[in-house]
C-alpha positions in Angstrom: 24.6 17.1 30.5 25.8 16.7 26.8 27.5 19.6 24.9 24.5 19.7 22.6 22.1 20.1 25.5 24.3 22.8 27.0 24.5 24.7 23.7 20.8 24.4 23.3 20.2 25.8 26.8 22.7 28.7 26.3 21.0 29.7 23.0 17.5 29.6 24.6 15.7 32.0 26.8 14.9 30.6 30.3 11.2 30.3 30.8 9.8 32.4 33.6 6.0 32.1 32.9 3.8 29.7 31.0 0.9 29.9 28.6 -2.0 27.6 29.0 -4.1 26.5 26.0 -7.8 26.2 25.3 -9.8 23.3 23.8 -10.6 25.5 20.8 -9.8 29.0 19.5 -13.3 29.4 18.1 -15.2 32.0 20.2 -18.5 30.1 20.2 -16.8 26.9 21.4 -14.9 28.9 24.1 -18.1 30.2 25.4 -19.7 26.8 25.4 -16.7 25.2 27.2 -16.9 28.0 29.8 -20.6 27.4 30.4 -20.1 23.6 30.7 -17.2 24.1 33.2 -19.1 26.6 35.2 -22.2 24.5 35.4 -20.2 21.5 36.6 -18.3 23.8 39.0 -21.3 25.4 40.7 -23.2 22.0 40.8 -20.1 20.5 42.5 -19.9 23.4 45.0 -23.6 23.3 45.8 -23.8 19.5 46.0 -20.8 19.1 48.2 -21.7 22.0 50.4 -25.1 20.4 51.0 -23.4 17.2 52.1 -21.0 19.0 54.4 -23.9 21.0 55.9 -26.3 18.1 56.4 -23.7 15.7 57.8 -22.5 18.4 60.2 -25.9 19.5 61.5 -27.6 16.1 61.8 -26.2 14.3 64.8 -27.5 10.9 63.5 -25.0 11.2 60.7 -22.0 11.6 63.1 -20.7 8.2 62.2 -17.5 7.1 60.5 -19.0 6.7 57.0 -20.4 10.2 57.0 -17.3 11.6 58.7 -15.2 10.6 55.6 -18.0 11.6 53.3 -18.0 15.1 54.8 -14.2 15.3 54.5 -14.4 14.1 50.9 -17.0 16.7 50.1 -15.0 19.5 51.6 -12.0 18.2 49.7 -13.8 18.1 46.4 -14.8 21.8 46.7 -11.2 22.7 47.1 -10.0 20.2 44.4 -12.2 21.5 41.6 -11.5 25.1 42.6 -7.8 24.7 41.7 -8.4 24.2 38.0 -11.8 25.3 36.8 -11.8 29.1 37.7 -8.5 29.6 36.0 -9.6 27.5 33.0 -12.7 29.6 32.6 -10.6 32.7 32.6 -8.3 31.4 29.8 -11.3 30.2 27.8 -13.0 33.7 27.8 -10.1 36.2 28.0 -7.0 36.7 25.9 -4.7 36.4 28.9 -3.5 32.8 29.1 -0.4 33.5 31.2 0.3 31.7 34.5 3.4 32.5 36.5 6.1 30.0 37.4 5.0 30.2 41.1 1.3 29.9 40.1 2.0 26.9 38.0 4.0 25.2 40.8 1.2 26.0 43.3 -1.4 24.5 40.9 0.6 21.3 40.4 1.2 20.9 44.1 -2.5 21.4 45.0 -3.8 19.1 42.2 -1.4 16.4 43.3 -2.2 16.9 47.0 -5.9 16.9 46.6 -5.8 14.0 44.1 -3.8 12.0 46.6 -6.2 12.7 49.4 -9.2 11.9 47.2 -7.7 8.5 46.4 -6.9 7.8 50.0 -10.4 8.8 51.2 -12.0 6.6 48.5 -9.8 3.7 49.7 -10.7 4.3 53.3 -14.4 4.5 52.5 -14.1 1.1 50.7 -12.6 -0.3 53.8 -15.3 1.3 55.9 -18.0 -0.4 53.7 -16.1 -3.7 54.0 -16.1 -3.5 57.8 -19.7 -2.4 58.0 -21.0 -5.3 55.7 -18.5 -8.1 56.5 -17.9 -7.4 60.2 -20.9 -5.5 61.4 -20.6 -6.6 65.1 -17.1 -5.2 65.3 -17.8 -2.0 63.3 -18.0 0.4 66.2 -14.8 -1.0 67.8 -12.7 -1.0 64.6 -14.0 2.3 63.1 -13.7 4.3 66.3 -13.5 8.1 66.1 -9.9 8.3 67.1 -8.8 6.0 64.3 -10.8 8.0 61.8 -9.0 11.2 62.9 -5.7 9.5 62.8 -6.2 8.2 59.3 -7.4 11.6 58.1 -4.3 13.4 59.5 -2.0 10.7 58.2 -3.5 11.2 54.7 -3.1 15.0 54.8 0.5 14.9 56.0 1.6 12.1 53.6 -0.1 13.9 50.8 1.9 17.0 51.5 5.2 15.0 51.4 4.2 13.2 48.2 2.9 16.3 46.3 5.9 18.4 47.6 8.4 15.8 46.4 6.9 15.4 42.9 6.4 19.1 42.4 10.0 19.9 43.6 11.4 17.2 41.4 9.6 18.6 38.4 10.7 22.2 38.9 14.3 21.2 39.2 14.1 20.7 35.4 15.3 23.6 33.3 12.5 24.9 31.0 13.9 26.6 27.9 12.3 25.1 24.8 8.8 26.7 24.9 6.5 28.2 27.5 3.2 26.8 26.0 1.7 24.2 28.3 -0.5 21.9 26.2 -3.2 21.7 28.9 -5.9 23.9 30.4 -4.0 23.8 33.8 -0.5 23.1 34.9 0.3 19.4 35.3 3.6 17.5 35.3 3.3 15.5 32.0 2.6 18.7 30.0 5.3 20.7 31.8 7.9 17.9 31.4 7.6 18.2 27.6 9.0 21.8 27.9 12.2 20.7 29.5 15.5 21.0 27.6 17.2 18.3 29.7 16.8 14.6 30.3 13.5 13.9 32.1 14.0 10.2 32.6 14.5 10.5 36.4 11.3 12.5 36.7 9.4 9.9 34.6 10.7 7.1 36.8 9.7 8.9 40.0 6.2 9.4 38.6 6.0 5.8 37.5 7.1 4.5 40.9 4.7 6.8 42.7 1.8 5.7 40.5 2.6 2.0 40.8 3.1 2.1 44.6 0.3 4.5 45.6 -2.3 4.1 42.9 -1.6 0.4 42.4 -1.8 -0.4 46.2 -5.0 1.6 46.6 -6.7 0.1 43.6 -5.7 -3.4 44.8 -6.9 -2.7 48.3 -10.2 -1.4 47.0 -10.6 -4.3 44.6 -10.0 -6.8 47.4 -12.4 -5.0 49.7 -15.2 -5.2 47.1 -14.5 -8.8 46.2 -15.1 -9.6 49.9 -18.1 -7.3 50.1 -19.7 -8.9 47.1 -19.0 -12.4 48.3 -20.7 -11.5 51.6 -23.6 -9.7 49.9 -24.4 -12.7 47.7 -25.1 -14.7 50.9 -27.8 -12.2 52.1 -31.1 -14.0 52.3 -33.3 -11.4 50.6 -33.0 -9.7 47.2 -33.7 -6.3 48.8 -30.7 -6.5 51.1 -28.5 -7.5 48.2 -29.8 -4.7 46.0 -29.2 -2.1 48.8 -25.6 -3.2 49.3 -24.9 -3.3 45.5 -26.5 0.1 45.0 -24.1 1.6 47.6 -20.9 -0.1 46.3 -21.2 -0.1 42.5 -21.2 3.8 42.1 -18.2 3.9 44.4 -16.4 1.5 42.2 -17.4 3.5 39.1 -15.9 6.8 40.5 -12.7 5.0 41.6 -12.2 3.4 38.2 -12.7 6.7 36.3 -10.4 8.5 38.7 -7.5 6.1 38.7 -7.7 5.1 35.0 -7.8 8.6 33.7 -5.0 9.8 36.0 -2.8 6.9 35.0 -3.6 7.5 31.3 -2.2 11.0 31.5 0.6 10.7 34.0 2.1 7.4 32.8 2.1 8.4 29.1 5.6 8.7 27.7 6.9 12.2 27.4 7.8 11.9 23.7 4.2 11.5 22.7 2.9 14.6 21.0 0.2 16.6 22.9 -3.3 16.0 21.8 -6.8 17.1 22.6 -7.4 13.6 24.0 -5.0 14.4 26.8 -6.9 17.4 27.8 -10.2 15.6 27.7 -8.8 12.7 29.7 -7.5 15.1 32.4 -11.1 16.3 32.9 -12.0 12.8 34.1 -9.6 12.9 37.1 -9.6 16.7 37.9 -13.3 17.6 37.5 -15.6 14.6 37.0 -15.0 12.8 40.5 -15.8 16.0 42.5 -18.8 16.5 40.3 -20.1 12.9 40.6 -19.4 12.3 44.3 -22.4 14.4 45.6 -24.7 12.8 43.1 -23.7 9.3 44.0 -23.5 9.8 47.8 -26.5 12.1 48.3 -29.1 11.3 45.7 -28.6 7.5 46.3 -28.3 7.6 50.1 -31.6 7.4 52.1 -30.0 8.8 55.2 -28.7 11.9 53.4 -32.1 12.4 51.6 -34.0 12.1 54.9 -31.6 14.6 56.6 -32.1 17.1 53.8 -35.9 16.7 54.0 -35.7 17.2 57.8 -33.6 20.3 57.4 -35.9 21.8 54.7 -39.0 21.1 56.8 -37.3 22.9 59.7 -36.5 25.9 57.6 -40.0 26.1 56.2 -41.4 25.9 59.7 -39.1 28.6 61.0 -40.0 30.7 57.9 -43.7 30.5 58.7 -43.2 31.5 62.3 
């Protein structure tokens, strides 16, 4: 560390807590932002809870595709709960403080859930590839034991990755300011508060993004290229339309998730904080959990039929 940095640190107060910021300080806008966040939050919880319930109770849906969809829905309820409730509190109340431990926990959970989300989306793309391109071998390849193994491997590797990146970030000394220019704690915003060299942290984030995000995106892209090449050979337009309607929304969610995350996390530290960074972060922390139940329930005939069956059963029991 240089003498200038050492002198700067000695003349600064070490940060022990952080202040999150809002999209606006105007009260009317703060209320509007809270309402929008809460609407998305409750819609996400209800939609994903419905998918978890239906895919658990209906034995016809106990197949690999819905096994991962059920896990994704459970994950999304946890993922969005890490950021939105706290954001709504700082939007409405004057207390914008988050402790050092709370900030570390928020960063770890966001990274962990985002990692699992990406892995599940990648596995689901592979599941669709096997189902469409190798239908005769589907039950052999996507057996229950393999599904459980992939899920456990994803959870454990996510803990290691999120733990490493969180620990690497909190090794940095924070003594310049305690204002995090974001509505939740994330690494890029926190890194700007460090009074030491953050190059190693930026490199680790870059390597992680290139290896994990790049590999998953490449795998998903290759899977869908093969899926589309197979779908185009289907004899009827109806079969092609059904396959495309299943795959295209999945590609949309993956693209939004990866591109928005990369835009925030791979942005150089010296760039000044802007409202665009906060808006972009919404697209990887809130939008995917919100969109997933819409895409996978409203557009899936099996899910819709299972919901109708469950509702008819409830109405019948209510009459009795």
